[in-house]
Steps between C-alpha positions, in 0.01 A plus 500: 500500500763650728813655354845391612759773443848394602868533425756226556869527583786251504602511867866420566497509884319262731198630691678404822797726411263787421313447828823480702605842370157651570412563135189279521289347775389144428130457582419148378622208294298259293579178316338499154449211259377635167371309197364631171201327345489702177733758347498703182671823402242720674320286761578249772314283748684373805448339839704552815551336834609768748625414849576769757828388656431649843140381549517192272159599360453394138273644235440413137425742217391498137606803293425630152726773359476690172757733350873557498734760637441728798119480499300179492144402581471245778224290654602291801292298741547225755432137418485198730791270571299221337459691173868599505602137554277378217645759262856409591431128461316545169770706333810346661706817462803589710423811707730801498599548864616811679499680831334841503609754757277800558691792644452862601710749305469876494136513622393231253511128444727298276490130418818301448479162325787255550471212254607141564550345159711788363731750660274804487378759750242753380369807681146609405343836572130567431358840406157660498540648149706457185624858535628427851673181379666673205623797701634298796874540558626182660797493738818340361473199733179387323723389209421497131141570393377179337132597475483454124738206469302185422787266587440586868123452495363225722320334210818490289705350785219249574483397133876440495462287814242281323729464197796415727717790385575848621649783298 
């Protein structure tokens, strides 16, 4: 199982503003529809439909994650459009939708998620080790560190969407 080590920040500026001032360079943008099939306090199973907005190519993934906080185990693989469609039809859930911008910043990559159903923009930064993640000093424009705040997790927001209420 691969490890995902990431920190999340509550971004206050738009990616376009950051790009216009030369702080970041936007590399790509994707449209993501994300649905959870099973969730508990320590594990989740989800599917995604991911469309590259420049090429219009679409892929579908199935992901299992275990753990909480900065480090989680993750298994992700592609599934067919047919399987994705059958899952979506069988469960009838409302997908969480967002645009994901991948950008170059300071010799590394960041991902910025801009959500549709709620007013939320999150910057994610992945690391190769827990030590690197814990010692990283983020620039002020990243915003507040929300890495450990469950109310900003995708699965929490998705669950609120299914219940028809947001906190």
